[in-house]
MDTraj code that builds the backbone (N, CA, C; nanometers):
import mdtraj as md
import numpy as np

residues = "MET SER LYS LEU PHE THR PHE TRP ASN PHE ILE ARG ARG TYR LYS TYR LEU VAL ALA ILE ALA ILE PHE LEU LEU ILE ILE GLY VAL LEU ASP GLU ASN SER PHE TYR VAL ARG TYR GLN ARG GLN VAL GLU ILE GLY ASN LEU LYS ARG GLU ILE ASP LYS TYR GLN GLU GLU TYR ASP THR GLU THR GLU GLN LEU HIS ALA LEU GLU ASN ASP PRO ALA THR VAL GLU ARG ILE ALA ARG GLU ARG TYR LEU MET LYS ARG ALA ASN GLU ASP LEU PHE VAL PHE SER HIS ASP ASP".split()
xyz = np.array([
    [0.0823, -0.1190, 0.0000],
    [0.0000, 0.0000, 0.0000],
    [0.0869, 0.1256, 0.0000],
    [0.2039, 0.1168, 0.0609],
    [0.2897, 0.2346, 0.0671],
    [0.3453, 0.2690, -0.0709],
    [0.3673, 0.1676, -0.1558],
    [0.4147, 0.1955, -0.2912],
    [0.3076, 0.2702, -0.3699],
    [0.1833, 0.2305, -0.3536],
    [0.0724, 0.2970, -0.4202],
    [0.0600, 0.4413, -0.3706],
    [0.0744, 0.4586, -0.2402],
    [0.0674, 0.5932, -0.1818],
    [0.1829, 0.6793, -0.2337],
    [0.3013, 0.6229, -0.2435],
    [0.4178, 0.6960, -0.2947],
    [0.3966, 0.7332, -0.4420],
    [0.3455, 0.6400, -0.5177],
    [0.3174, 0.6651, -0.6593],
    [0.2128, 0.7757, -0.6745],
    [0.1094, 0.7692, -0.5922],
    [0.0041, 0.8708, -0.5991],
    [0.0584, 1.0080, -0.5616],
    [0.1446, 1.0152, -0.4633],
    [0.2053, 1.1437, -0.4250],
    [0.2920, 1.1980, -0.5388],
    [0.3648, 1.1102, -0.6062],
    [0.4464, 1.1531, -0.7204],
    [0.3587, 1.2117, -0.8303],
    [0.2493, 1.1412, -0.8612],
    [0.1581, 1.1902, -0.9650],
    [0.0944, 1.3216, -0.9223],
    [0.0560, 1.3330, -0.7981],
    [-0.0056, 1.4553, -0.7491],
    [0.0922, 1.5722, -0.7516],
    [0.2163, 1.5448, -0.7178],
    [0.3162, 1.6509, -0.7133],
    [0.3529, 1.6974, -0.8545],
    [0.3674, 1.6031, -0.9476],
    [0.4092, 1.6354, -1.0843],
    [0.2963, 1.6095, -1.1844],
    [0.1777, 1.6536, -1.1513],
    [0.0614, 1.6238, -1.2352],
    [0.0727, 1.6853, -1.3743],
    [0.1287, 1.8042, -1.3873],
    [0.1420, 1.8668, -1.5180],
    [0.2465, 1.7943, -1.6031],
    [0.3544, 1.7561, -1.5401],
    [0.4583, 1.6819, -1.6107],
    [0.4058, 1.5457, -1.6571],
    [0.3301, 1.4797, -1.5734],
    [0.2706, 1.3502, -1.6094],
    [0.1693, 1.3680, -1.7220],
    [0.0886, 1.4724, -1.7156],
    [-0.0104, 1.4983, -1.8211],
    [0.0582, 1.5257, -1.9542],
    [0.1654, 1.6034, -1.9522],
    [0.2399, 1.6321, -2.0749],
    [0.3042, 1.5050, -2.1290],
    [0.3591, 1.4214, -2.0415],
    [0.4214, 1.2956, -2.0848],
    [0.3176, 1.2031, -2.1484],
    [0.2007, 1.1934, -2.0880],
    [0.0943, 1.1092, -2.1453],
    [0.0494, 1.1652, -2.2796],
    [0.0349, 1.2969, -2.2867],
    [-0.0038, 1.3613, -2.4121],
    [0.0982, 1.3330, -2.5223],
    [0.2274, 1.3484, -2.4915],
    [0.3316, 1.3216, -2.5903],
    [0.3350, 1.1752, -2.6315],
    [0.3088, 1.0863, -2.5388],
    [0.3047, 0.9442, -2.5702],
    [0.1904, 0.9143, -2.6672],
    [0.0758, 0.9713, -2.6410],
    [-0.0405, 0.9482, -2.7285],
    [-0.0160, 1.0091, -2.8661],
    [0.0285, 1.1327, -2.8699],
    [0.0510, 1.2010, -2.9977],
    [0.1684, 1.1401, -3.0737],
    [0.2728, 1.1034, -3.0023],
    [0.3936, 1.0551, -3.0687],
    [0.3859, 0.9130, -3.1170],
    [0.3156, 0.8253, -3.0465],
    [0.3247, 0.6834, -3.0784],
    [0.1892, 0.6161, -3.0953],
    [0.0958, 0.6404, -3.0075],
    [-0.0246, 0.5590, -3.0000],
    [-0.1370, 0.6003, -3.0937],
    [-0.1457, 0.7254, -3.1288],
    [-0.2568, 0.7749, -3.2099],
    [-0.2425, 0.7278, -3.3544],
    [-0.3541, 0.7193, -3.4274],
    [-0.3469, 0.6778, -3.5670],
    [-0.2843, 0.7853, -3.6540],
    [-0.2766, 0.9080, -3.6062],
    [-0.2088, 1.0174, -3.6757],
    [-0.0822, 1.0582, -3.6017],
    [-0.0133, 0.9618, -3.5435],
    [0.1061, 0.9910, -3.4655],
    [0.2191, 1.0387, -3.5567],
    [0.3241, 1.0893, -3.4947],
    [0.4386, 1.1377, -3.5702],
    [0.5014, 1.0250, -3.6518],
    [0.5051, 0.9076, -3.5961],
    [0.5639, 0.7929, -3.6654],
    [0.4822, 0.7567, -3.7892],
    [0.3519, 0.7535, -3.7742],
    [0.2644, 0.7214, -3.8875],
    [0.2730, 0.8320, -3.9923],
    [0.2795, 0.9564, -3.9483],
    [0.2917, 1.0681, -4.0425],
    [0.4225, 1.0604, -4.1191],
    [0.5304, 1.0224, -4.0515],
    [0.6595, 1.0070, -4.1181],
    [0.6515, 0.8964, -4.2239],
    [0.5906, 0.7838, -4.1887],
    [0.5755, 0.6746, -4.2854],
    [0.4941, 0.7190, -4.4060],
    [0.3902, 0.7942, -4.3827],
    [0.3072, 0.8430, -4.4924],
    [0.3830, 0.9411, -4.5811],
    [0.4661, 1.0268, -4.5207],
    [0.5460, 1.1196, -4.5998],
    [0.6461, 1.0446, -4.6872],
    [0.7056, 0.9381, -4.6335],
    [0.7975, 0.8559, -4.7129],
    [0.7225, 0.7914, -4.8286],
    [0.6035, 0.7404, -4.8007],
    [0.5223, 0.6787, -4.9058],
    [0.4817, 0.7808, -5.0117],
    [0.4477, 0.9009, -4.9701],
    [0.4119, 1.0073, -5.0644],
    [0.5311, 1.0399, -5.1535],
    [0.6494, 1.0470, -5.0955],
    [0.7703, 1.0721, -5.1748],
    [0.7947, 0.9631, -5.2772],
    [0.7778, 0.8375, -5.2354],
    [0.7950, 0.7257, -5.3287],
    [0.6931, 0.7315, -5.4411],
    [0.5685, 0.7631, -5.4077],
    [0.4640, 0.7710, -5.5097],
    [0.4872, 0.8876, -5.6058],
    [0.5384, 0.9986, -5.5554],
    [0.5684, 1.1120, -5.6437],
    [0.6799, 1.0772, -5.7415],
    [0.7814, 1.0050, -5.6925],
    [0.8885, 0.9610, -5.7826],
    [0.8343, 0.8652, -5.8882],
    [0.7440, 0.7782, -5.8480],
    [0.6828, 0.6846, -5.9422],
    [0.5974, 0.7587, -6.0457],
    [0.5239, 0.8599, -6.0002],
    [0.4438, 0.9418, -6.0922],
    [0.5344, 1.0108, -6.1929],
    [0.6462, 1.0661, -6.1466],
    [0.7398, 1.1324, -6.2379],
    [0.7947, 1.0339, -6.3409],
    [0.8269, 0.9122, -6.2951],
    [0.8793, 0.8104, -6.3865],
    [0.7763, 0.7767, -6.4935],
    [0.6516, 0.7557, -6.4521],
    [0.5480, 0.7209, -6.5484],
    [0.5132, 0.8386, -6.6395],
    [0.5216, 0.9589, -6.5881],
    [0.4959, 1.0770, -6.6714],
    [0.6029, 1.0897, -6.7789],
    [0.7267, 1.0657, -6.7413],
    [0.8359, 1.0704, -6.8380],
    [0.8188, 0.9612, -6.9439],
    [0.7808, 0.8430, -6.8999],
    [0.7540, 0.7325, -6.9922],
    [0.6392, 0.7682, -7.0873],
    [0.5343, 0.8258, -7.0331],
    [0.4184, 0.8664, -7.1129],
    [0.4587, 0.9700, -7.2178],
    [0.5388, 1.0681, -7.1777],
    [0.5819, 1.1716, -7.2720],
    [0.6642, 1.1118, -7.3854],
    [0.7533, 1.0196, -7.3520],
    [0.8357, 0.9548, -7.4537],
    [0.7497, 0.8756, -7.5515],
    [0.6566, 0.7994, -7.4970],
    [0.5686, 0.7198, -7.5830],
    [0.4783, 0.8082, -7.6690],
    [0.4349, 0.9200, -7.6162],
    [0.3519, 1.0128, -7.6933],
    [0.4301, 1.0711, -7.8096],
    [0.5562, 1.1067, -7.7841],
    [0.6402, 1.1585, -7.8926],
    [0.6605, 1.0523, -8.0005],
    [0.6833, 0.9280, -7.9580],
    [0.7012, 0.8211, -8.0564],
    [0.5736, 0.7986, -8.1359],
    [0.4594, 0.8019, -8.0705],
    [0.3321, 0.7845, -8.1397],
    [0.3091, 0.8965, -8.2407],
    [0.3397, 1.0188, -8.1995],
    [0.3249, 1.1326, -8.2904],
    [0.4162, 1.1159, -8.4115],
    [0.5392, 1.0711, -8.3888],
    [0.6332, 1.0497, -8.4994],
    [0.5840, 0.9379, -8.5913],
    [0.5275, 0.8321, -8.5336],
    [0.4766, 0.7221, -8.6157],
    [0.3577, 0.7646, -8.7007],
    [0.2761, 0.8511, -8.6468],
    [0.1574, 0.8954, -8.7212],
    [0.1912, 0.9925, -8.8331],
    [0.3004, 1.0689, -8.8184],
    [0.3268, 1.1775, -8.9118],
    [0.4506, 1.1590, -8.9989],
    [0.5373, 1.0648, -8.9672],
    [0.6646, 1.0541, -9.0387],
    [0.6822, 0.9124, -9.0939],
    [0.6764, 0.8955, -9.2261],
    [0.6934, 0.7623, -9.2848],
    [0.8335, 0.7052, -9.2619],
    [0.9340, 0.7909, -9.2516],
    [1.0704, 0.7426, -9.2275],
    [1.0812, 0.6773, -9.0889],
    [1.0069, 0.7291, -8.9941],
    [1.0070, 0.6698, -8.8603],
    [0.9402, 0.5333, -8.8622],
    [0.8335, 0.5201, -8.9375],
    [0.7656, 0.3906, -8.9500],
    [0.8610, 0.2887, -9.0114],
    [0.9337, 0.3298, -9.1130],
    [1.0294, 0.2396, -9.1768],
    [1.1421, 0.2020, -9.0805],
    [1.1925, 0.2974, -9.0071],
    [1.3003, 0.2702, -8.9117],
    [1.2547, 0.1715, -8.8039],
    [1.1358, 0.1918, -8.7499],
    [1.0825, 0.1014, -8.6471],
    [1.0634, -0.0385, -8.7041],
    [1.0107, -0.0467, -8.8258],
    [0.9892, -0.1777, -8.8884],
    [1.1216, -0.2500, -8.9081],
    [1.2252, -0.1782, -8.9473],
    [1.3559, -0.2402, -8.9672],
    [1.4188, -0.2834, -8.8352],
    [1.4108, -0.1990, -8.7329],
    [1.4780, -0.2291, -8.6056],
    [1.4051, -0.3353, -8.5247],
    [1.2776, -0.3198, -8.5076],
    [1.2038, -0.4090, -8.4170],
    [1.1582, -0.5381, -8.4836],
    [1.1163, -0.5283, -8.6088],
    [1.0543, -0.6433, -8.6738],
    [1.1426, -0.7062, -8.7802],
    [1.2656, -0.6566, -8.7931],
    [1.3651, -0.7107, -8.8853],
    [1.3129, -0.7191, -9.0294],
    [1.2391, -0.6196, -9.0689],
    [1.1886, -0.6137, -9.2065],
    [1.2953, -0.5519, -9.2954],
    [1.2890, -0.5856, -9.4247],
    [1.3876, -0.5345, -9.5191],
    [1.3204, -0.5104, -9.6528],
    [1.3904, -0.4377, -9.7354],
    [1.3428, -0.4165, -9.8719],
    [1.3784, -0.5390, -9.9561],
    [1.3217, -0.5467, -10.0715],
    [1.3406, -0.6647, -10.1566],
    [1.4850, -0.6799, -10.2045],
    [1.5541, -0.5710, -10.2227],
    [1.6897, -0.5796, -10.2779],
    [1.7981, -0.5718, -10.1693],
    [1.7640, -0.5955, -10.0443],
    [1.8611, -0.5850, -9.9350],
    [1.8835, -0.7213, -9.8712],
    [2.0001, -0.7335, -9.8070],
    [2.0298, -0.8499, -9.7243],
    [2.0273, -0.8052, -9.5792],
    [1.9876, -0.8960, -9.4923],
    [1.9739, -0.8623, -9.3510],
    [2.0701, -0.9479, -9.2698],
    [2.1509, -0.8823, -9.1867],
    [2.2431, -0.9526, -9.0966],
    [2.2034, -0.9201, -8.9531],
    [2.1859, -1.0238, -8.8725],
    [2.1454, -1.0052, -8.7330],
    [2.2579, -1.0563, -8.6445],
    [2.3061, -0.9718, -8.5551],
    [2.4100, -1.0097, -8.4606],
    [2.3454, -1.0276, -8.3247],
    [2.3783, -1.1376, -8.2598],
    [2.3217, -1.1610, -8.1257],
    [2.4356, -1.1659, -8.0242],
    [2.4020, -1.1327, -7.9030],
    [2.4975, -1.1344, -7.7935],
    [2.4711, -1.2577, -7.7086],
    [2.5576, -1.3567, -7.7163],
    [2.5440, -1.4753, -7.6345],
    [2.6431, -1.4668, -7.5197],
    [2.5927, -1.4447, -7.4005],
    [2.6813, -1.4321, -7.2842],
    [2.6871, -1.5634, -7.2085],
])
top = md.Topology()
chain = top.add_chain()
for i, resn in enumerate(residues, 1):
    res = top.add_residue(resn, chain, resSeq=i)
    for name in ("N", "CA", "C"):
        top.add_atom(name, md.element.get_by_symbol(name[0]), res)
traj = md.Trajectory(xyz[None], top)
C-alpha cells in the first residue's frame, strides 16, 4: 500500500509533467495520426511522387514516338527495320546476337 501511496504522491506533485508525458506518448506513438505514422506516410508520398514522375516521363516519350509514327513515314520504316527485322526486296539482312 505504501508503494501505491508513494506513486500517488508523485503523480499529485508532478501532475502537469505527467499529463504532458501522457499527451506526448499518445501524440507521438499511440494515435493513428502519430508522428511515426505521419513520417511513414510522408515517405510513401515521396515514393509515389517519384513513381508518378517516372510514369509521366515514360508517357511523354511514348507520346512523342506515337506522334512520330503517325506523321513521319521514315520513322515507320526505321521502327519496322529495327524491331521487326523487315527489309526491302533488294537488301540483305544480318542479325548479330549477344550470347553471354
